[in-house]
MIKE-372753 format. One record per atom (N, C-alpha, C): y, z, x; residue in three letters; atom name. Coordinates in steps of 0.2 Angstrom, whole numbers, plus 2048, in hexadecimal, padded with zeros to 3 digits. Each point is the difference from the previous one (the first is absolute). Layout:
<pts>
> Y, Z, X, ALA, CA
...
</pts>
This chain:
<pts>
> 4C7, 043, 33A, MET, N
> 7FD, 806, 7FD, MET, CA
> 806, 804, 7FC, MET, C
> 7FE, 803, 7FB, LEU, N
> 804, 804, 7FB, LEU, CA
> 800, 807, 802, LEU, C
> 806, 803, 800, TYR, N
> 801, 807, 802, TYR, CA
> 804, 804, 7FA, TYR, C
> 7FF, 806, 7FF, LYS, N
> 804, 804, 7FC, LYS, CA
> 803, 805, 804, LYS, C
> 807, 800, 800, VAL, N
> 804, 805, 804, VAL, CA
> 803, 805, 7FB, VAL, C
> 7FE, 807, 801, THR, N
> 802, 805, 7FC, THR, CA
> 804, 806, 803, THR, C
> 805, 802, 7FD, VAL, N
> 804, 806, 802, VAL, CA
> 7FC, 806, 7FF, VAL, C
> 7FF, 804, 805, LYS, N
> 7FC, 806, 800, LYS, CA
> 804, 806, 7FE, LYS, C
> 806, 800, 801, SER, N
> 804, 807, 7FE, SER, CA
> 807, 7FE, 7FF, SER, C
> 803, 804, 7FC, ASP, N
> 807, 7FF, 7FE, ASP, CA
> 805, 800, 806, ASP, C
> 805, 7FC, 800, LEU, N
> 805, 7FF, 806, LEU, CA
> 806, 7FE, 7FD, LEU, C
> 805, 804, 802, ASN, N
> 807, 7FE, 7FE, ASN, CA
> 804, 800, 807, ASN, C
> 802, 7FA, 802, SER, N
> 803, 7FF, 807, SER, CA
> 804, 7FA, 800, SER, C
> 806, 801, 804, ASN, N
> 805, 7FB, 800, ASN, CA
> 801, 7FC, 7FA, ASN, C
> 801, 804, 7FA, GLY, N
> 802, 7FD, 7FA, GLY, CA
> 7FA, 7FD, 7FC, GLY, C
> 7FA, 800, 803, VAL, N
> 7FA, 7FD, 7FD, VAL, CA
> 7FB, 805, 7FE, VAL, C
> 7FE, 800, 7F9, ARG, N
> 7FB, 804, 7FD, ARG, CA
> 7FA, 7FD, 7FF, ARG, C
> 7FB, 802, 804, LEU, N
> 7F9, 7FE, 7FF, LEU, CA
> 7FC, 806, 7FC, LEU, C
> 7FB, 7FE, 7FC, GLU, N
> 7FC, 805, 7FC, GLU, CA
> 7F9, 7FE, 802, GLU, C
> 7FC, 806, 800, LYS, N
> 7F9, 7FF, 801, LYS, CA
> 7FD, 7FC, 7FB, LYS, C
> 7FC, 7FB, 802, GLY, N
> 7FC, 7FC, 7FC, GLY, CA
> 803, 7F9, 7FF, GLY, C
> 806, 7FF, 802, MET, N
> 803, 7F9, 800, MET, CA
> 7FC, 7FC, 804, MET, C
> 7FE, 7FA, 7FE, SER, N
> 7FC, 7FC, 804, SER, CA
> 801, 7F8, 7FF, SER, C
> 7FE, 7FC, 805, VAL, N
> 801, 7F9, 7FF, VAL, CA
> 7FA, 7FD, 803, VAL, C
> 7FF, 7FA, 7FE, GLU, N
> 7FA, 7FC, 803, GLU, CA
> 803, 7FA, 805, GLU, C
> 7FE, 7FF, 806, VAL, N
> 802, 7FB, 804, VAL, CA
> 7FA, 7FC, 803, VAL, C
> 801, 7FA, 801, ALA, N
> 7FB, 7FC, 803, ALA, CA
> 802, 7FF, 807, ALA, C
> 7FB, 801, 805, PHE, N
> 801, 800, 807, PHE, CA
> 7FB, 7FB, 803, PHE, C
> 802, 7FC, 804, HIS, N
> 7FC, 7FB, 803, HIS, CA
> 7FA, 802, 804, HIS, C
> 7FF, 807, 802, GLN, N
> 7FB, 802, 804, GLN, CA
> 7FE, 807, 7FE, GLN, C
> 7FA, 803, 803, LYS, N
> 7FE, 806, 7FE, LYS, CA
> 805, 805, 804, LYS, C
> 802, 805, 7FC, ALA, N
> 805, 805, 803, ALA, CA
> 7FF, 807, 7FE, ALA, C
> 803, 804, 805, THR, N
> 801, 807, 7FF, THR, CA
> 807, 801, 7FE, THR, C
> 802, 806, 7FD, LEU, N
> 807, 801, 7FE, LEU, CA
> 804, 7FF, 806, LEU, C
> 7FE, 803, 806, SER, N
> 805, 7FF, 806, SER, CA
> 801, 7F9, 802, SER, C
> 7FA, 7FC, 800, SER, N
> 801, 7F9, 802, SER, CA
> 804, 7FC, 7FB, SER, C
> 7FF, 801, 7F9, LEU, N
> 804, 7FD, 7FB, LEU, CA
> 807, 801, 801, LEU, C
> 802, 807, 801, LEU, N
> 807, 802, 800, LEU, CA
> 803, 7FE, 807, LEU, C
> 7FC, 7FF, 805, SER, N
> 803, 7FE, 807, SER, CA
> 801, 7F8, 800, SER, C
> 7FD, 7FD, 7FC, ASP, N
> 800, 7F8, 800, ASP, CA
> 806, 7FE, 7FC, ASP, C
> 804, 7FC, 803, GLY, N
> 807, 7FE, 7FD, GLY, CA
> 7FF, 7FD, 7F9, GLY, C
> 7FB, 7FC, 7FF, LYS, N
> 7FE, 7FD, 7F9, LYS, CA
> 7FD, 805, 7FC, LYS, C
> 7FC, 805, 802, GLY, N
> 7FE, 805, 7FC, GLY, CA
> 805, 805, 7FE, GLY, C
> 805, 801, 804, GLN, N
> 806, 805, 7FE, GLN, CA
> 803, 7FC, 7FB, GLN, C
> 802, 7FA, 801, GLU, N
> 804, 7FC, 7FB, GLU, CA
> 7FC, 800, 7F9, GLU, C
> 7FA, 7FF, 800, LEU, N
> 7FC, 800, 7FA, LEU, CA
> 800, 807, 7FC, LEU, C
> 800, 805, 804, VAL, N
> 800, 807, 7FD, VAL, CA
> 807, 802, 7FD, VAL, C
> 805, 7FE, 804, ILE, N
> 807, 802, 7FE, ILE, CA
> 802, 7FC, 7FA, ILE, C
> 7FE, 7F9, 800, ASN, N
> 802, 7FC, 7FA, ASN, CA
> 7FC, 802, 7FA, ASN, C
> 7FA, 802, 801, ALA, N
> 7FC, 802, 7FA, ALA, CA
> 803, 806, 7FD, ALA, C
> 802, 805, 804, PHE, N
> 803, 806, 7FD, PHE, CA
> 807, 7FF, 7FD, PHE, C
> 804, 7FB, 803, LYS, N
> 806, 7FE, 7FD, LYS, CA
> 7FF, 7FD, 7FA, LYS, C
> 7FC, 7FB, 7FF, THR, N
> 7FF, 7FC, 7FA, THR, CA
> 7FD, 805, 7FB, THR, C
> 7FC, 804, 801, LYS, N
> 7FD, 804, 7FA, LYS, CA
> 804, 806, 7FE, LYS, C
> 803, 803, 805, TYR, N
> 803, 807, 7FF, TYR, CA
> 808, 800, 802, TYR, C
> 802, 7FB, 804, GLY, N
> 807, 800, 802, GLY, CA
> 801, 805, 805, GLY, C
> 7FB, 801, 804, VAL, N
> 801, 805, 806, VAL, CA
> 7FF, 7FD, 806, VAL, C
> 803, 803, 806, ASP, N
> 7FE, 7FD, 806, ASP, CA
> 7FC, 806, 804, ASP, C
> 7FA, 7FF, 801, VAL, N
> 7FC, 805, 803, VAL, CA
> 801, 801, 807, VAL, C
> 803, 7FA, 804, LYS, N
> 802, 801, 807, LYS, CA
> 806, 804, 800, LYS, C
> 805, 7FF, 7FC, LYS, N
> 806, 804, 800, LYS, CA
> 7FF, 807, 7FF, LYS, C
> 7FB, 801, 7FC, ALA, N
> 7FE, 807, 7FE, ALA, CA
> 7FC, 804, 806, ALA, C
> 7FE, 7FC, 805, GLY, N
> 7FD, 803, 805, GLY, CA
> 7F8, 801, 7FF, GLY, C
> 7FE, 7FD, 7FB, ALA, N
> 7F9, 801, 7FE, ALA, CA
> 7FB, 7FB, 803, ALA, C
> 801, 7FD, 805, PHE, N
> 7FC, 7FB, 803, PHE, CA
> 7FB, 803, 805, PHE, C
> 7FD, 806, 7FD, THR, N
> 7FB, 803, 804, THR, CA
> 7FA, 802, 7FC, THR, C
> 7FA, 802, 803, SER, N
> 7FB, 803, 7FC, SER, CA
> 801, 806, 7FD, SER, C
> 805, 804, 802, ARG, N
> 802, 806, 7FC, ARG, CA
> 802, 7FF, 7F9, ARG, C
> 803, 7FA, 7FF, TYR, N
> 802, 7FE, 7F9, TYR, CA
> 7FD, 7FB, 7FD, TYR, C
> 7FC, 7FC, 803, LEU, N
> 7FD, 7FA, 7FD, LEU, CA
> 7F8, 800, 802, LEU, C
> 7FD, 7FD, 7FB, ASP, N
> 7F9, 800, 800, ASP, CA
> 7FE, 7F8, 7FF, ASP, C
> 7FB, 7FE, 804, LEU, N
> 7FD, 7F9, 7FF, LEU, CA
> 7F9, 800, 7FD, LEU, C
> 7FF, 7FC, 7FB, GLU, N
> 7F9, 7FF, 7FD, GLU, CA
> 7FF, 7F8, 800, GLU, C
> 7FA, 7FF, 803, THR, N
> 7FE, 7F9, 800, THR, CA
> 7FD, 7FE, 7F9, THR, C
> 803, 7FB, 7FC, ILE, N
> 7FD, 7FE, 7FA, ILE, CA
> 7FB, 7FB, 800, ILE, C
> 801, 7FB, 805, ASN, N
> 7FA, 7FB, 801, ASN, CA
> 802, 7FD, 807, ASN, C
</pts>
């Protein structure tokens, strides 16, 4: 399944700046919620790598691995 993970609000933490609207698409092997995607080791890796590749930022280091800062949308 394909998911879009989007930053919901600005965050500047641990030397990492995230801006509202930053988003990445990740393909995950099963139907997921944000919490299940981010708690799964492979899901975490997918999201971290997608943000690093596209924006050069580490969302985990920023402390943004929560529903407070991230939103999940199912694309298909």
